C-alpha positions in Angstrom: -9.5 -18.0 7.5 -8.4 -14.6 6.2 -8.5 -11.6 8.6 -7.6 -8.0 7.6 -6.7 -5.8 10.5 -4.4 -2.9 11.5 -0.8 -3.6 12.2 0.4 -2.4 15.6 3.9 -2.2 17.2 3.6 -5.9 18.2 3.3 -6.9 14.5 6.2 -4.8 13.3 8.7 -7.7 13.5 6.5 -9.9 11.4 5.9 -7.0 9.0 9.6 -6.3 8.6 10.3 -10.0 7.8 7.7 -10.4 5.1 8.4 -6.9 3.7 12.1 -7.5 3.4 11.6 -11.0 1.9 9.1 -9.8 -0.6 11.4 -6.9 -1.7 14.4 -9.2 -2.0 12.4 -11.9 -3.9 10.3 -9.8 -6.2 12.0 -6.5 -6.7 15.6 -7.0 -7.8 15.9 -3.4 -8.8 16.2 -2.4 -5.2 19.6 -2.8 -3.5 19.9 -4.3 0.0 20.6 -0.8 1.3 17.4 0.5 -0.2 15.5 -2.5 1.2 16.9 -1.8 4.7 15.7 1.8 4.3 12.1 0.6 3.5 12.0 -1.7 6.6 13.6 0.9 8.9 11.8 2.3 11.9 12.2 5.8 10.5 10.5 4.9 7.2 7.7 3.0 9.1 7.1 6.0 11.3 5.8 8.0 8.4 3.1 5.4 7.6 -0.2 6.0 9.3 -2.0 3.2 7.6 -0.6 -0.3 8.1 -3.0 -3.1 7.3 -2.1 -6.8 7.7 -3.7 -9.8 6.1 -3.6 -12.8 8.5 -4.2 -16.4 7.7 -4.5 -18.6 10.8 -2.8 -15.9 12.8 0.2 -15.6 10.5 0.9 -12.4 8.5 0.4 -13.2 4.8 0.4 -9.8 3.3 0.3 -6.1 4.0 -0.7 -2.6 2.7 1.2 0.5 3.8 0.2 4.2 3.3 1.0 7.6 4.8 -1.8 9.8 6.1 -4.1 11.0 3.3 -3.6 14.6 2.2 -6.0 16.8 0.3 -8.4 13.9 -0.2 -5.8 11.6 -1.7 -4.5 8.4 -0.3 -1.1 7.3 -1.6 -0.6 3.5 -1.2 3.2 3.0 -0.8 3.2 -0.8 -0.7 0.8 -3.7 -1.1 2.4 -7.1 -1.0 1.5 -10.7 -0.4 3.9 -13.4 0.6 4.8 -15.8 -2.2 3.2 -18.8 -0.5 -0.1 -17.0 -0.1 -0.6 -15.5 -3.6 -3.6 -16.3 -5.7 -6.0 -16.5 -2.8 -7.5 -13.0 -3.0 -5.4 -11.5 -0.3 -4.2 -8.5 -2.3 -7.8 -7.9 -3.4 -9.0 -8.1 0.2 -6.3 -5.6 1.4 -7.1 -3.2 -1.4 -10.9 -3.4 -0.7 -10.3 -2.9 3.0 -8.1 0.1 2.3 -10.7 1.6 0.0 -13.4 1.3 2.7 -11.0 2.9 5.2 -10.2 5.7 2.7 -13.9 6.5 2.2 -14.4 6.8 6.0 -11.5 9.2 6.1 -13.0 11.4 3.4 -10.6 10.3 0.6 -11.8 10.7 -2.9 -8.8 9.5 -4.9 -6.4 6.6 -4.3 -3.0 6.7 -6.0 0.0 4.4 -6.2 3.1 3.7 -8.2 3.5 0.2 -9.6 5.8 -2.0 -11.6 4.7 -2.9 -15.1 4.2 -6.5 -14.0 1.4 -5.4 -11.5 -0.6 -2.9 -13.6 -3.0 -5.5 -14.7 -3.9 -6.4 -11.1 -4.7 -2.8 -10.3 -6.6 -2.2 -13.5 -8.8 -5.2 -12.6 -9.7 -3.3 -9.4 -10.7 -0.1 -11.2 -7.4 1.8 -11.3 -6.3 3.6 -14.4 -2.8 4.4 -15.6 -2.0 8.1 -15.4 1.5 7.8 -16.8 5.0 6.5 -16.6 7.4 8.0 -14.1 10.8 7.2 -15.6 13.6 7.0 -13.0 11.2 8.1 -10.4 11.3 7.3 -6.7 14.5 5.4 -5.8 15.5 5.6 -9.5 13.0 3.0 -10.7 10.6 3.3 -13.6 7.0 3.0 -12.3 3.5 3.5 -13.6 1.4 6.1 -11.7 -2.1 4.8 -11.2 -5.2 6.2 -9.6 -8.8 5.3 -8.7 -11.5 7.9 -8.1 -13.6 6.5 -5.3 -15.9 9.5 -4.5 -16.6 13.0 -5.4 -14.2 15.4 -3.8 -15.6 17.4 -0.9 -13.6 20.2 0.6 -15.1 19.6 4.1 -13.7 16.0 4.0 -10.1 16.9 3.2 -9.9 20.0 5.3 -11.6 18.3 8.3 -8.4 17.0 9.8 -7.1 20.6 10.2 -10.2 21.6 12.2 -9.6 19.5 15.3 
């Protein structure tokens, strides 16, 4: 049974294991030093949204994003462990994130993705905005977005009115 829920401190060890393994297995363009940066406590601290996909209590996939800004949610990572792919886990994580984004007043979800993954995101309503050559961490990535609502100033300024 698939369960999507927030990841907390108690889940960080499991997250680091699957995160590191996924990067090593699927993203040879990243050095071990860069991978260690991604799984570091310092990098993780900037991420407000950490969702986990659990199957029978075991972490099978995750989605990571910082706090939305200006009505835009930037998804930094969405990954599913190799043994769990093809079961709709990535789709479930994306759907859950979109619902969470709407509740947070987000109108636009953005992400960078490898050419191999563009088709997956296009199937879920994302459009390619362009190619960022030698972008973050020196890697070519496609910039994608999905408009999920009309922008409303009260939504994206609300967090500053607390």
